[in-house]
TORKE-598783 format. One line per 2 residues: number of its first residue (from 1); their letters; for each residue x, y, z of N, C-alpha, C, O. Coordinates in steps of 0.2 Angstrom, whole numbers. Layout:
NUM> A> X,Y,Z,X,Y,Z,X,Y,Z,X,Y,Z ~ ...;
! end
This chain:
1> MI> 864,-140,-70,869,-147,-73,868,-149,-67,865,-155,-67 ~ 870,-147,-60,873,-148,-56,864,-153,-52,864,-158,-48;
3> RR> 859,-148,-53,854,-151,-50,850,-157,-54,846,-161,-52 ~ 853,-156,-61,849,-162,-64,855,-169,-64,853,-174,-67;
5> DY> 860,-169,-63,865,-174,-60,862,-176,-53,863,-182,-52 ~ 859,-173,-48,857,-173,-41,851,-177,-42,850,-182,-39;
7> IL> 845,-175,-47,839,-178,-49,841,-184,-50,839,-189,-46 ~ 845,-186,-57,846,-193,-59,849,-197,-55,848,-203,-57;
9> RM> 855,-196,-49,857,-199,-44,851,-201,-40,850,-207,-40 ~ 847,-197,-38,842,-199,-33,837,-204,-37,835,-209,-34;
11> IE> 836,-203,-43,832,-210,-46,835,-215,-47,832,-220,-45 ~ 842,-216,-48,846,-221,-48,846,-224,-42,844,-230,-41;
13> QF> 847,-220,-37,847,-225,-30,840,-229,-28,839,-234,-26 ~ 834,-224,-31,829,-225,-30,826,-232,-32,823,-236,-29;
15> FQ> 829,-233,-39,828,-240,-43,832,-244,-40,831,-250,-41 ~ 837,-243,-35,840,-250,-33,834,-252,-27,831,-258,-25;
17> LL> 834,-245,-24,830,-249,-19,822,-253,-20,820,-257,-16 ~ 819,-251,-26,813,-254,-29,816,-263,-30,814,-269,-29;
19> NR> 821,-261,-33,824,-268,-33,827,-274,-27,827,-280,-27 ~ 828,-270,-23,830,-273,-15,822,-275,-13,821,-281,-12;
21> LQ> 817,-270,-13,810,-272,-11,807,-278,-16,802,-281,-13 ~ 808,-279,-20,806,-283,-26,808,-290,-22,804,-294,-21;
23> SL> 814,-290,-22,820,-296,-19,817,-298,-12,819,-303,-9 ~ 814,-294,-10,812,-295,-2,805,-300,-2,804,-305,2;
25> KQ> 802,-296,-7,795,-298,-8,794,-305,-10,790,-309,-8 ~ 798,-307,-15,800,-314,-17,800,-317,-13,795,-320,-12;
27> DQ> 805,-317,-10,808,-320,-2,803,-320,3,803,-324,8 ~ 797,-315,3,793,-317,8,795,-313,15,791,-312,20;
29> RW> 800,-311,14,805,-306,20,800,-300,21,803,-294,20 ~ 793,-300,24,787,-295,23,790,-291,32,788,-286,32;
31> KE> 794,-294,37,797,-288,43,801,-284,39,802,-278,39 ~ 806,-290,36,814,-284,34,811,-278,28,814,-273,27;
33> AA> 804,-281,23,802,-275,18,799,-270,22,801,-264,22 ~ 795,-273,26,792,-266,32,798,-262,34,798,-256,32;
35> TT> 802,-264,37,808,-260,40,810,-256,37,811,-250,39 ~ 813,-258,28,815,-255,24,809,-249,21,811,-244,19;
37> LD> 804,-250,22,801,-245,17,800,-239,23,800,-233,21 ~ 798,-241,30,799,-236,38,803,-231,36,801,-225,35;
39> DQ> 811,-235,35,816,-231,34,816,-225,29,816,-219,30 ~ 813,-229,20,814,-223,17,808,-219,17,809,-213,14;
41> FK> 802,-219,20,799,-214,22,801,-209,26,799,-203,25 ~ 804,-210,30,806,-208,34,812,-202,31,813,-196,32;
43> QL> 815,-207,28,819,-201,24,817,-196,20,820,-191,19 ~ 812,-198,16,809,-195,10,804,-191,13,805,-186,10;
45> IG> 798,-190,18,795,-185,21,796,-186,29,792,-182,32 ~ 799,-188,33,800,-188,39,796,-190,43,795,-188,49;
47> CT> 793,-196,40,787,-199,45,786,-206,42,788,-208,36 ~ 783,-209,45,781,-218,44,774,-218,39,769,-214,40;
49> PS> 775,-225,35,769,-226,30,761,-225,33,756,-223,30 ~ 761,-227,39,754,-226,44,754,-220,44,749,-217,42;
51> QA> 759,-216,46,759,-208,48,756,-204,41,753,-199,40 ~ 758,-207,36,759,-203,29,752,-203,28,749,-198,27;
53> VQ> 749,-210,27,741,-210,24,737,-205,29,732,-203,26 ~ 738,-203,34,733,-198,38,735,-192,38,733,-188,42;
55> LS> 739,-189,32,740,-182,30,736,-181,23,733,-186,20 ~ 736,-177,22,732,-175,16,738,-173,10,743,-170,12;
57> ET> 735,-175,4,739,-174,-3,744,-166,-2,750,-167,-1 ~ 742,-161,-1,742,-154,1,749,-155,5,755,-153,3;
59> EL> 747,-159,13,752,-159,18,758,-165,16,763,-165,19 ~ 757,-168,12,763,-172,9,766,-169,5,772,-171,6;
61> LA> 764,-163,0,768,-161,-4,770,-154,-2,773,-150,-6 ~ 769,-153,3,772,-147,10,778,-150,12,783,-147,12;
63> KL> 779,-158,15,784,-161,17,790,-162,10,796,-163,12 ~ 788,-161,5,792,-164,-2,795,-158,-4,799,-158,-8;
65> IQ> 792,-152,-2,792,-147,-7,798,-142,-4,800,-137,-7 ~ 801,-143,4,806,-141,5,813,-138,2,816,-143,0;
67> GE> 814,-134,1,821,-134,0,822,-137,-6,826,-142,-5 ~ 818,-138,-14,819,-143,-18,816,-140,-24,810,-138,-24;
69> AS> 819,-140,-29,815,-137,-37,811,-141,-39,811,-146,-37 ~ 807,-139,-42,800,-140,-46,801,-148,-47,799,-152,-43;
71> MA> 805,-149,-51,807,-154,-56,807,-160,-50,804,-165,-49 ~ 812,-157,-43,814,-164,-39,806,-165,-36,803,-170,-35;
73> VR> 803,-159,-34,798,-161,-31,792,-168,-33,790,-172,-30 ~ 792,-165,-42,788,-169,-45,789,-178,-43,785,-182,-41;
75> DK> 798,-178,-46,802,-184,-45,799,-187,-37,796,-193,-37 ~ 800,-183,-32,798,-185,-26,792,-187,-25,791,-193,-23;
77> TF> 788,-184,-27,780,-186,-27,779,-191,-30,774,-194,-27 ~ 782,-193,-34,780,-199,-37,784,-206,-36,781,-211,-36;
79> ML> 789,-205,-34,793,-210,-27,789,-212,-21,788,-217,-18 ~ 785,-204,-19,782,-207,-13,777,-211,-15,775,-215,-11;
81> AS> 772,-210,-22,768,-213,-24,771,-222,-25,767,-226,-23 ~ 776,-222,-28,779,-229,-28,779,-233,-21,777,-238,-20;
83> LL> 782,-228,-17,783,-231,-10,777,-234,-8,777,-240,-5 ~ 772,-230,-8,766,-233,-5,761,-235,-9,756,-235,-7;
85> KE> 763,-239,-15,762,-245,-17,766,-249,-15,763,-254,-15 ~ 771,-250,-13,776,-255,-10,773,-258,-4,772,-264,-3;
87> AG> 771,-253,1,768,-252,7,762,-257,6,761,-262,10 ~ 758,-256,2,752,-258,2,753,-265,-1,749,-269,0;
89> DV> 758,-267,-5,760,-273,-6,760,-279,-2,757,-284,-2 ~ 765,-275,3,768,-278,10,761,-279,14,759,-285,15;
91> AA> 757,-274,16,753,-274,19,748,-281,17,746,-286,20 ~ 746,-279,11,742,-284,8,743,-294,9,739,-298,10;
93> AQ> 752,-293,8,752,-301,8,752,-302,16,753,-308,18 ~ 751,-299,19,751,-299,29,745,-299,30,743,-299,36;
95> EQ> 740,-300,25,731,-298,26,731,-293,31,729,-295,36 ~ 733,-288,30,732,-281,33,727,-276,26,729,-272,21;
97> RK> 722,-279,27,717,-276,21,717,-268,22,718,-264,18 ~ 715,-267,27,712,-259,29,720,-257,28,721,-254,23;
99> ES> 724,-257,30,730,-254,30,733,-253,22,736,-247,20 ~ 732,-259,17,736,-260,11,731,-254,7,733,-249,3;
101> RE> 723,-254,8,718,-250,3,721,-244,5,723,-241,0 ~ 723,-242,11,725,-235,12,730,-232,9,731,-227,7;
103> YY> 735,-237,8,742,-234,5,740,-236,-3,743,-232,-8 ~ 736,-240,-4,735,-240,-13,731,-233,-13,734,-228,-16;
105> LK> 726,-232,-11,721,-225,-12,726,-218,-11,726,-213,-15 ~ 730,-219,-6,735,-213,-5,740,-212,-11,742,-206,-13;
107> GL> 741,-217,-14,745,-218,-19,744,-215,-26,747,-211,-29 ~ 736,-217,-27,735,-218,-32,732,-210,-33,732,-207,-39;
109> HL> 731,-208,-27,727,-200,-26,733,-194,-28,732,-188,-30 ~ 740,-196,-26,747,-191,-27,748,-193,-35,752,-188,-38;
111> VL> 746,-198,-38,750,-200,-46,743,-195,-51,744,-192,-55 ~ 737,-197,-49,731,-193,-52,733,-184,-51,733,-181,-56;
113> ET> 734,-182,-45,734,-175,-45,740,-173,-47,740,-167,-48 ~ 745,-177,-47,753,-174,-50,748,-172,-56,746,-166,-57;
115> LG> 748,-177,-61,746,-178,-67,742,-173,-68,743,-170,-72 ~ 736,-172,-64,731,-168,-65,734,-159,-64,731,-154,-67;
117> RG> 738,-158,-62,742,-152,-61,746,-151,-67,749,-146,-68 ~ 745,-157,-70,752,-153,-77,759,-155,-75,763,-156,-80;
119> DA> 760,-156,-69,768,-156,-69,771,-162,-72,777,-162,-70 ~ 767,-168,-76,769,-171,-79,766,-173,-83,760,-172,-82;
121> YE> 767,-176,-89,762,-178,-94,762,-186,-94,757,-189,-96 ~ 768,-188,-92,767,-196,-92,772,-197,-88,777,-194,-89;
123> LP> 770,-204,-82,773,-207,-78,781,-209,-79,784,-211,-84 ~ 785,-207,-74,794,-211,-75,792,-218,-74,786,-219,-71;
125> EF> 797,-223,-77,795,-228,-78,796,-231,-69,796,-237,-70 ~ 797,-230,-65,798,-233,-59,792,-231,-57,792,-232,-51;
127> VP> 786,-229,-59,780,-226,-53,775,-232,-59,776,-233,-65 ~ 771,-235,-54,765,-239,-56,761,-236,-60,760,-230,-58;
129> KV> 757,-238,-64,753,-235,-70,747,-235,-65,746,-239,-60 ~ 743,-230,-66,735,-229,-65,730,-235,-62,727,-237,-57;
131> EV> 732,-238,-69,729,-246,-69,732,-250,-63,728,-253,-59 ~ 738,-251,-63,740,-254,-56,736,-253,-49,735,-257,-46;
133> FV> 736,-247,-48,734,-245,-41,726,-246,-43,722,-248,-38 ~ 723,-246,-47,715,-247,-47,714,-255,-48,709,-257,-45;
135> SA> 718,-259,-51,716,-265,-51,719,-266,-42,715,-269,-38 ~ 724,-265,-38,725,-267,-33,718,-264,-28,716,-267,-23;
137> LN> 715,-260,-30,711,-258,-26,704,-261,-29,699,-257,-28 ~ 703,-267,-33,696,-267,-34,692,-270,-31,686,-270,-32;
139> ES> 694,-274,-26,690,-276,-22,684,-271,-16,680,-272,-12 ~ 689,-265,-18,687,-260,-11,682,-255,-15,684,-253,-21;
141> PL> 677,-252,-13,672,-247,-15,675,-241,-18,679,-239,-13 ~ 676,-236,-22,680,-230,-22,676,-225,-20,670,-227,-20;
143> SF> 678,-219,-17,675,-214,-16,674,-209,-21,677,-208,-27 ~ 668,-204,-19,666,-200,-26,673,-195,-28,674,-194,-34;
145> QT> 677,-193,-24,682,-191,-25,687,-193,-28,691,-189,-31 ~ 688,-200,-28,693,-203,-32,690,-205,-39,694,-205,-43;
147> HG> 683,-207,-40,680,-208,-45,681,-200,-50,684,-199,-55 ~ 680,-195,-47,682,-189,-49,687,-188,-53,687,-186,-59;
149> LL> 693,-190,-48,699,-188,-52,701,-194,-58,704,-193,-63 ~ 699,-199,-56,700,-205,-61,695,-202,-69,697,-202,-75;
151> MQ> 690,-200,-68,686,-197,-74,691,-192,-78,692,-192,-84 ~ 694,-187,-73,697,-182,-76,703,-183,-80,704,-179,-85;
153> HH> 707,-189,-77,712,-191,-79,712,-196,-87,715,-195,-91 ~ 706,-201,-86,704,-203,-93,701,-199,-97,703,-201,-103;
155> ER> 698,-195,-97,697,-188,-101,702,-185,-104,701,-184,-110 ~ 708,-183,-100,712,-180,-103,717,-184,-107,721,-181,-112;
157> TG> 717,-191,-105,723,-196,-108,718,-199,-114,720,-203,-118 ~ 713,-197,-115,709,-199,-122,705,-207,-123,703,-210,-127;
159> EF> 705,-210,-115,702,-215,-112,693,-214,-112,690,-216,-107 ~ 690,-211,-115,684,-208,-113,679,-214,-111,675,-212,-107;
161> AK> 678,-220,-113,675,-226,-112,676,-227,-103,672,-230,-100 ~ 681,-225,-101,684,-226,-95,681,-220,-90,679,-221,-84;
163> AE> 682,-214,-93,678,-208,-90,673,-207,-88,671,-204,-83 ~ 668,-211,-94,660,-211,-93,661,-218,-87,656,-218,-82;
165> DA> 665,-221,-87,663,-228,-81,663,-224,-76,659,-225,-71 ~ 669,-221,-75,670,-216,-68,662,-210,-65,660,-209,-59;
167> LF> 662,-208,-72,654,-203,-71,648,-209,-70,643,-207,-69 ~ 649,-215,-72,642,-218,-68,642,-220,-61,637,-220,-58;
169> AM> 650,-220,-60,650,-224,-53,650,-217,-48,651,-217,-42 ~ 650,-211,-52,649,-206,-47,641,-206,-48,637,-207,-43;
171> LE> 638,-205,-53,630,-206,-51,627,-210,-47,622,-208,-43 ~ 630,-216,-48,628,-221,-44,627,-218,-35,623,-219,-31;
173> LE> 632,-216,-36,632,-214,-27,628,-206,-27,625,-205,-22 ~ 628,-204,-31,624,-197,-27,620,-196,-36,622,-193,-41;
175> PD> 615,-200,-36,610,-199,-42,605,-194,-43,602,-194,-48 ~ 604,-190,-38,599,-185,-37,604,-177,-37,601,-172,-35;
177> NP> 610,-177,-39,615,-172,-37,612,-169,-42,611,-172,-47 ~ 611,-162,-42,610,-159,-50,615,-156,-53,616,-156,-60;
179> AL> 620,-154,-48,629,-152,-52,632,-158,-53,636,-158,-58 ~ 630,-163,-50,635,-168,-54,630,-170,-63,631,-172,-69;
181> LD> 624,-169,-60,621,-171,-69,623,-164,-73,623,-165,-79 ~ 624,-158,-71,627,-154,-75,635,-154,-78,637,-152,-84;
183> FG> 638,-159,-72,646,-160,-75,645,-166,-80,648,-165,-86 ~ 642,-171,-79,641,-175,-85,639,-173,-92,642,-175,-98;
185> IS> 633,-168,-92,631,-166,-98,637,-162,-101,638,-161,-107 ~ 640,-158,-97,647,-155,-98,650,-157,-102,652,-154,-107;
187> FY> 653,-164,-99,658,-169,-101,654,-170,-108,657,-166,-113 ~ 649,-175,-110,648,-176,-115,649,-170,-120,651,-171,-126;
189> QR> 647,-163,-119,647,-159,-123,653,-157,-127,654,-155,-132 ~ 659,-159,-123,665,-158,-124,667,-163,-128,671,-162,-132;
191> LQ> 665,-167,-128,666,-174,-131,662,-175,-138,664,-179,-142 ~ 657,-171,-139,654,-170,-146,659,-166,-151,658,-167,-157;
193> AK> 663,-162,-148,666,-158,-153,674,-162,-155,678,-160,-159 ~ 674,-167,-151,682,-173,-155,678,-176,-161,673,-177,-163;
195> QD> 685,-177,-165,682,-181,-171,679,-189,-170,680,-193,-166 ~ 676,-190,-174,673,-198,-175,680,-203,-170,681,-204,-164;
197> AA> 684,-203,-175,690,-206,-176,695,-206,-167,697,-211,-165 ~ 694,-200,-165,696,-199,-159,691,-203,-153,693,-206,-148;
199> LE> 684,-202,-155,679,-207,-149,681,-215,-152,681,-219,-147 ~ 681,-217,-157,682,-223,-157,687,-226,-154,687,-231,-151;
201> EG> 694,-221,-153,699,-223,-151,699,-224,-144,703,-228,-141 ~ 692,-221,-141,693,-219,-134,686,-224,-132,683,-223,-126;
203> NL> 684,-229,-136,680,-234,-136,672,-229,-133,669,-231,-128 ~ 671,-226,-135,666,-222,-135,661,-218,-142,661,-212,-144;
205> PR> 659,-223,-144,657,-221,-151,650,-215,-151,646,-215,-147 ~ 650,-210,-156,648,-204,-156,640,-206,-155,636,-203,-151;
207> EE> 638,-213,-157,631,-215,-154,629,-216,-147,625,-213,-144 ~ 634,-220,-144,632,-222,-139,634,-213,-134,631,-212,-128;
209> LE> 638,-209,-136,639,-204,-133,634,-199,-133,633,-196,-128 ~ 629,-198,-139,625,-195,-139,617,-197,-135,612,-194,-134;
211> AA> 618,-203,-134,610,-208,-130,614,-205,-123,612,-200,-121 ~ 620,-207,-121,620,-204,-114,618,-198,-113,613,-197,-109;
213> LS> 621,-193,-117,619,-185,-117,610,-185,-114,607,-183,-109 ~ 610,-188,-121,601,-187,-118,599,-189,-111,594,-186,-108;
215> DL> 601,-194,-110,598,-200,-106,600,-193,-98,595,-192,-94 ~ 605,-191,-98,607,-185,-93,603,-180,-93,599,-178,-88;
217> RA> 603,-177,-98,597,-173,-101,590,-173,-96,587,-169,-92 ~ 586,-179,-100,582,-181,-97,581,-182,-89,576,-180,-86;
219> RK> 587,-185,-85,586,-185,-78,586,-179,-76,583,-178,-70 ~ 589,-175,-79,588,-166,-76,583,-163,-76,582,-158,-73;
221> QA> 578,-166,-81,571,-163,-82,567,-166,-76,564,-163,-73 ~ 568,-173,-76,564,-176,-72,565,-172,-63,560,-169,-59;
223> LA> 570,-173,-61,574,-170,-56,571,-162,-54,569,-161,-49 ~ 570,-158,-58,568,-151,-59,560,-153,-60,557,-150,-55;
225> A> 556,-156,-63,549,-159,-61,548,-158,-56,542,-160,-53;
! end
């Protein structure tokens, strides 16, 4: 009970912080917003936003996990992702495009990897949706790793057409990668076991699935020839 009360109080205080940041952004008080974010990052993980994006997701998790129960670590990870989104917004408003991209990308990876581990099946209310991060990164090319995380996320959530889009993006980056072709073939083979209604709901009708599967198999044969 004490641990749950601690987490609820922590989340309530975080909502208050987000409201304050929203007010600062609306008033275009960017320096004050940046200072507030610096303070919150230091309090949460002991470093500034610019230092945080230089760390791997594993290194960030290590900073969050010290002395915390798994539930608190999950929520603190989502808090960190939310702060990275806020830092990205503040940097973008000041035309700091490189920095804003780094913040958005790190926040997106934290959310996707946390969901991918099964630590949470849906995002708390205070966390920006995956689509919000992707939209913020819309003008920036995404890496092979990011597309891979997005593909797995969309398959897991039944958004099969979006998963396919991520797969195609990976194939554009590495069209002659036989392991990636096998990965894509396995993806479509998993979807073959789905009911037609589930495929329709995921915007990937069976006819399109079968055509794409045939295409990847043909690519694999051509590569092996």
